[in-house]
TORPA-4810 file (N, C-alpha, C, O; in nm, 3 decimals):
<nodes>
NODE_1_11.656_8.973_11.115_11.540_9.065_11.074_11.535_9.064_10.956_11.643_9.081_10.900_Q
NODE_2_11.423_9.047_10.875_11.355_9.027_10.723_11.355_9.158_10.656_11.340_9.237_10.749_V
NODE_3_11.361_9.208_10.578_11.336_9.334_10.516_11.352_9.337_10.325_11.415_9.268_10.246_Q
NODE_4_11.280_9.428_10.314_11.233_9.420_10.131_11.285_9.542_10.090_11.282_9.645_10.157_L
NODE_5_11.343_9.523_9.952_11.406_9.674_9.943_11.382_9.659_9.797_11.426_9.569_9.726_V
NODE_6_11.286_9.788_9.754_11.263_9.791_9.637_11.396_9.891_9.544_11.487_9.962_9.587_E
NODE_7_11.348_9.853_9.391_11.443_9.937_9.305_11.418_9.937_9.168_11.368_9.835_9.120_S
NODE_8_11.441_10.028_9.099_11.408_10.029_8.989_11.315_10.176_8.918_11.319_10.212_8.800_G
NODE_9_11.225_10.251_9.047_11.172_10.375_8.995_11.260_10.433_8.916_11.378_10.415_8.885_G
NODE_10_11.134_10.544_8.879_11.200_10.716_8.843_11.084_10.783_8.764_10.963_10.787_8.787_G
NODE_11_11.172_10.843_8.645_11.060_10.931_8.585_11.108_10.888_8.434_11.217_10.882_8.377_L
NODE_12_10.946_10.858_8.392_10.948_10.823_8.252_10.883_10.840_8.134_10.818_10.735_8.126_V
NODE_13_10.858_10.905_8.034_10.750_10.947_8.000_10.636_10.876_7.948_10.640_10.754_7.933_Q
NODE_14_10.532_10.948_7.917_10.409_10.845_7.884_10.416_10.765_7.793_10.469_10.812_7.692_P
NODE_15_10.372_10.625_7.785_10.421_10.511_7.658_10.557_10.461_7.726_10.596_10.352_7.686_G
NODE_16_10.621_10.512_7.805_10.778_10.426_7.817_10.738_10.324_7.914_10.625_10.326_7.963_G
NODE_17_10.822_10.241_7.944_10.859_10.147_8.010_10.941_10.144_8.143_11.024_10.234_8.147_S
NODE_18_10.939_10.044_8.279_10.987_10.055_8.364_10.997_9.935_8.445_10.890_9.879_8.465_L
NODE_19_11.120_9.874_8.506_11.132_9.780_8.573_11.148_9.743_8.711_11.262_9.720_8.751_R
NODE_20_11.026_9.731_8.809_11.088_9.713_8.945_11.130_9.586_9.000_11.065_9.484_8.978_L
NODE_21_11.218_9.586_9.058_11.274_9.502_9.185_11.228_9.487_9.287_11.166_9.589_9.315_S
NODE_22_11.219_9.390_9.389_11.188_9.399_9.517_11.317_9.252_9.565_11.292_9.137_9.533_C
NODE_23_11.412_9.278_9.622_11.448_9.181_9.731_11.412_9.120_9.874_11.426_9.189_9.975_A
NODE_24_11.382_9.036_9.877_11.367_8.962_10.010_11.532_8.925_10.123_11.590_8.833_10.066_A
NODE_25_11.581_8.950_10.202_11.677_8.892_10.278_11.642_8.900_10.428_11.552_8.967_10.481_S
NODE_26_11.726_8.822_10.483_11.727_8.848_10.640_11.739_8.653_10.639_11.783_8.568_10.562_G
NODE_27_11.665_8.656_10.790_11.615_8.514_10.820_11.490_8.413_10.749_11.393_8.359_10.804_S
NODE_28_11.526_8.414_10.634_11.345_8.372_10.558_11.365_8.207_10.524_11.442_8.157_10.442_I
NODE_29_11.280_8.145_10.607_11.247_7.993_10.595_11.169_7.962_10.416_11.212_7.876_10.340_F
NODE_30_11.074_8.038_10.391_11.011_8.029_10.286_10.938_8.168_10.298_10.913_8.240_10.395_S
NODE_31_10.907_8.181_10.126_10.824_8.318_10.125_10.695_8.218_10.011_10.711_8.128_9.930_I
NODE_32_10.586_8.286_10.056_10.441_8.252_9.928_10.425_8.328_9.835_10.495_8.344_9.735_S
NODE_33_10.291_8.396_9.879_10.260_8.525_9.772_10.370_8.653_9.812_10.435_8.682_9.912_A
NODE_34_10.354_8.709_9.682_10.445_8.831_9.666_10.384_8.945_9.610_10.330_8.896_9.510_M
NODE_35_10.362_9.051_9.610_10.292_9.120_9.533_10.386_9.253_9.537_10.495_9.274_9.591_G
NODE_36_10.262_9.368_9.425_10.306_9.521_9.429_10.183_9.551_9.437_10.089_9.490_9.386_W
NODE_37_10.179_9.676_9.524_10.112_9.763_9.564_10.145_9.907_9.529_10.263_9.921_9.500_S
NODE_38_10.060_10.037_9.523_10.067_10.184_9.464_9.999_10.255_9.564_9.898_10.208_9.616_R
NODE_39_10.056_10.384_9.600_10.011_10.454_9.634_10.024_10.603_9.630_10.112_10.663_9.691_Q
NODE_40_9.907_10.676_9.536_9.917_10.789_9.430_9.867_10.882_9.577_9.811_10.849_9.681_A
NODE_41_9.920_11.012_9.525_9.888_11.119_9.643_9.740_11.150_9.642_9.673_11.189_9.547_P
NODE_42_9.697_11.120_9.783_9.534_11.167_9.836_9.455_11.057_9.796_9.332_11.054_9.793_G
NODE_43_9.546_10.952_9.760_9.463_10.794_9.708_9.483_10.670_9.800_9.600_10.666_9.838_K
NODE_44_9.406_10.567_9.848_9.432_10.448_9.955_9.527_10.376_9.833_9.527_10.396_9.712_Q
NODE_45_9.593_10.301_9.901_9.733_10.197_9.877_9.619_10.099_9.763_9.509_10.055_9.797_R
NODE_46_9.642_10.093_9.714_9.579_9.940_9.617_9.673_9.855_9.527_9.770_9.886_9.458_E
NODE_47_9.604_9.725_9.552_9.690_9.599_9.483_9.737_9.633_9.356_9.640_9.661_9.286_L
NODE_48_9.841_9.643_9.296_9.858_9.665_9.140_9.883_9.475_9.075_9.843_9.450_8.962_V
NODE_49_9.939_9.377_9.147_9.935_9.230_9.108_10.013_9.147_9.245_10.078_9.189_9.341_A
NODE_50_9.983_9.050_9.213_10.047_8.943_9.316_10.052_8.799_9.253_9.961_8.768_9.176_E
NODE_51_10.136_8.723_9.277_10.193_8.598_9.238_10.250_8.499_9.359_10.332_8.517_9.449_I
NODE_52_10.165_8.380_9.318_10.214_8.293_9.425_10.306_8.221_9.377_10.342_8.214_9.259_T
NODE_53_10.358_8.148_9.493_10.526_8.054_9.465_10.514_7.955_9.298_10.604_7.929_9.218_T
NODE_54_10.402_7.929_9.294_10.394_7.830_9.185_10.397_7.922_9.066_10.428_7.860_8.964_D
NODE_55_10.373_8.059_9.043_10.377_8.130_8.966_10.215_8.185_8.897_10.204_8.254_8.795_G
NODE_56_10.124_8.144_8.965_9.991_8.217_8.939_9.975_8.332_8.981_9.993_8.350_9.102_T
NODE_57_9.930_8.471_8.878_9.923_8.547_8.900_9.812_8.616_8.883_9.727_8.551_8.821_S
NODE_58_9.766_8.762_8.926_9.657_8.816_8.945_9.670_8.963_8.936_9.759_9.009_9.007_N
NODE_59_9.593_9.060_8.858_9.622_9.189_8.807_9.506_9.249_8.866_9.407_9.181_8.892_Y
NODE_60_9.513_9.391_8.891_9.450_9.495_8.884_9.380_9.545_8.775_9.463_9.583_8.693_A
NODE_61_9.277_9.563_8.739_9.209_9.569_8.601_9.281_9.688_8.509_9.307_9.683_8.388_D
NODE_62_9.306_9.797_8.605_9.377_9.904_8.549_9.539_9.852_8.495_9.618_9.928_8.438_S
NODE_63_9.557_9.753_8.517_9.704_9.750_8.479_9.728_9.606_8.380_9.839_9.569_8.339_V
NODE_64_9.614_9.547_8.356_9.616_9.431_8.290_9.663_9.445_8.098_9.639_9.539_8.022_K
NODE_65_9.717_9.347_8.074_9.812_9.400_7.905_9.937_9.495_7.946_10.031_9.514_7.870_G
NODE_66_9.928_9.546_8.062_10.027_9.648_8.046_10.140_9.617_8.150_10.240_9.684_8.124_R
NODE_67_10.156_9.533_8.264_10.185_9.506_8.378_10.231_9.346_8.370_10.157_9.260_8.321_F
NODE_68_10.348_9.321_8.419_10.360_9.187_8.453_10.438_9.162_8.559_10.544_9.223_8.570_T
NODE_69_10.402_9.079_8.644_10.457_9.027_8.751_10.543_8.940_8.748_10.517_8.861_8.658_I
NODE_70_10.668_8.904_8.822_10.711_8.759_8.807_10.812_8.735_8.928_10.827_8.836_8.997_S
NODE_71_10.872_8.640_8.963_10.970_8.634_9.055_11.049_8.520_9.033_11.011_8.431_8.956_R
NODE_72_11.167_8.515_9.099_11.300_8.429_9.125_11.288_8.342_9.253_11.359_8.370_9.350_E
NODE_73_11.217_8.254_9.258_11.230_8.186_9.437_11.341_8.182_9.469_11.362_8.219_9.584_N
NODE_74_11.450_8.139_9.393_11.603_8.113_9.453_11.667_8.241_9.474_11.782_8.235_9.516_A
NODE_75_11.608_8.375_9.451_11.686_8.494_9.494_11.579_8.541_9.588_11.599_8.642_9.655_K
NODE_76_11.471_8.476_9.598_11.375_8.562_9.697_11.304_8.717_9.638_11.252_8.816_9.690_N
NODE_77_11.337_8.674_9.499_11.334_8.850_9.477_11.155_8.855_9.340_11.133_8.764_9.261_T
NODE_78_11.108_8.921_9.348_11.008_8.974_9.264_11.014_9.093_9.182_11.065_9.191_9.237_V
NODE_79_10.979_9.105_9.082_10.981_9.198_8.949_10.829_9.216_8.909_10.732_9.140_8.902_Y
NODE_80_10.851_9.349_8.885_10.719_9.465_8.806_10.777_9.469_8.658_10.896_9.500_8.657_L
NODE_81_10.741_9.453_8.574_10.740_9.515_8.454_10.633_9.604_8.400_10.528_9.554_8.358_Q
NODE_82_10.645_9.684_8.399_10.555_9.792_8.325_10.596_9.877_8.212_10.687_9.959_8.215_M
NODE_83_10.533_9.853_8.127_10.522_9.873_8.000_10.382_9.965_7.910_10.272_9.911_7.919_N
NODE_84_10.388_10.041_7.863_10.278_10.175_7.806_10.218_10.199_7.927_10.117_10.150_7.978_S
NODE_85_10.301_10.287_7.968_10.288_10.367_8.127_10.183_10.497_8.090_10.168_10.548_7.979_L
NODE_86_10.134_10.524_8.183_10.037_10.614_8.185_10.050_10.763_8.319_10.082_10.752_8.437_K
NODE_87_10.022_10.854_8.263_10.067_10.960_8.365_9.963_10.905_8.515_10.000_10.921_8.632_P
NODE_88_9.834_10.840_8.473_9.775_10.764_8.608_9.850_10.673_8.680_9.798_10.616_8.776_E
NODE_89_9.976_10.648_8.646_10.066_10.523_8.697_10.120_10.576_8.793_10.187_10.502_8.865_D
NODE_90_10.113_10.707_8.825_10.232_10.785_8.896_10.184_10.766_9.035_10.084_10.827_9.072_T
NODE_91_10.246_10.687_9.115_10.262_10.674_9.239_10.357_10.601_9.332_10.437_10.532_9.268_A
NODE_92_10.372_10.596_9.470_10.501_10.525_9.540_10.416_10.368_9.531_10.304_10.333_9.571_V
NODE_93_10.529_10.293_9.458_10.537_10.153_9.429_10.575_10.053_9.533_10.696_10.035_9.542_Y
NODE_94_10.500_9.983_9.612_10.530_9.906_9.742_10.574_9.772_9.698_10.535_9.764_9.581_Y
NODE_95_10.620_9.688_9.721_10.656_9.530_9.699_10.591_9.489_9.884_10.576_9.549_9.990_C
NODE_96_10.566_9.336_9.823_10.507_9.260_9.998_10.535_9.115_9.995_10.547_9.057_9.888_S
NODE_97_10.542_9.072_10.078_10.591_8.934_10.082_10.527_8.848_10.195_10.566_8.864_10.311_A
NODE_98_10.438_8.765_10.166_10.402_8.623_10.308_10.557_8.575_10.327_10.634_8.527_10.244_D
NODE_99_10.573_8.598_10.439_10.711_8.544_10.463_10.711_8.480_10.575_10.672_8.544_10.673_I
NODE_100_10.760_8.317_10.598_10.768_8.240_10.701_10.949_8.289_10.763_11.053_8.260_10.704_L
NODE_101_10.938_8.363_10.884_11.071_8.411_10.911_11.123_8.308_11.051_11.053_8.255_11.138_G
NODE_102_11.260_8.306_11.031_11.319_8.245_11.160_11.353_8.370_11.286_11.440_8.455_11.270_L
NODE_103_11.290_8.362_11.377_11.313_8.481_11.482_11.360_8.420_11.607_11.368_8.297_11.595_T
NODE_104_11.390_8.461_11.715_11.448_8.438_11.804_11.331_8.347_11.941_11.353_8.308_12.055_T
NODE_105_11.211_8.345_11.855_11.088_8.311_11.922_11.078_8.170_11.831_11.010_8.082_11.885_D
NODE_106_11.117_8.146_11.740_11.129_8.039_11.642_11.042_8.078_11.518_11.031_8.199_11.496_G
NODE_107_10.982_7.996_11.438_10.909_8.000_11.316_10.798_8.102_11.340_10.719_8.089_11.434_L
NODE_108_10.791_8.236_11.227_10.715_8.326_11.252_10.642_8.394_11.128_10.726_8.437_11.048_E
NODE_109_10.527_8.414_11.094_10.458_8.416_10.948_10.414_8.562_10.961_10.362_8.605_11.063_R
NODE_110_10.441_8.646_10.837_10.381_8.768_10.861_10.395_8.800_10.715_10.477_8.738_10.647_G
NODE_111_10.309_8.905_10.657_10.335_9.016_10.567_10.435_9.154_10.569_10.424_9.270_10.609_V
NODE_112_10.526_9.079_10.511_10.625_9.231_10.515_10.610_9.326_10.426_10.515_9.298_10.353_M
NODE_113_10.661_9.428_10.397_10.636_9.566_10.333_10.786_9.594_10.332_10.872_9.572_10.417_W
NODE_114_10.800_9.679_10.144_10.909_9.720_10.174_10.925_9.880_10.177_10.811_9.894_10.132_G
NODE_115_10.961_9.988_10.189_10.979_10.132_10.189_10.911_10.203_10.066_10.857_10.313_10.067_R
NODE_116_10.927_10.110_9.951_10.830_10.197_9.851_10.923_10.267_9.760_11.030_10.297_9.814_G
NODE_117_10.909_10.307_9.614_11.018_10.329_9.538_10.878_10.443_9.416_10.766_10.423_9.367_T
NODE_118_10.958_10.531_9.417_10.853_10.677_9.324_10.872_10.625_9.186_10.984_10.605_9.140_Q
NODE_119_10.751_10.601_9.112_10.748_10.590_8.971_10.655_10.721_8.916_10.538_10.738_8.949_V
NODE_120_10.716_10.794_8.842_10.635_10.946_8.814_10.635_10.940_8.654_10.730_10.979_8.586_T
NODE_121_10.519_10.889_8.604_10.500_10.892_8.438_10.456_11.048_8.412_10.353_11.102_8.455_V
NODE_122_10.554_11.105_8.335_10.511_11.262_8.278_10.557_11.304_8.197_10.660_11.236_8.198_S
NODE_123_10.570_11.380_8.101_10.627_11.455_7.967_10.709_11.564_8.015_10.766_11.639_7.935_S
</nodes>
């Protein structure tokens, strides 16, 4: 069974930094795109950043220049470096991965999600 586990969330003051990590584990054959999304209270989940296998990335306009997504393919891990954090960045952050996994029925592809990690930006 494939699972994604996030870590690195917490409470930080405005202007501070946090680094989120997300590791995929299980019967993984390959992973293509990986990404981070967030959901603030009362709002819809939004894509923050995503990155392809070759390192091509894109970002939501609200985080460009402040957040950096990266990945270590050998470790099936994606990171999100968040700098110059603002109170409006407060949300639960979820990682996702487009995974080709080995199941009892053979190879199956699907987007997997982690359970999320809370990021709170407040003084």
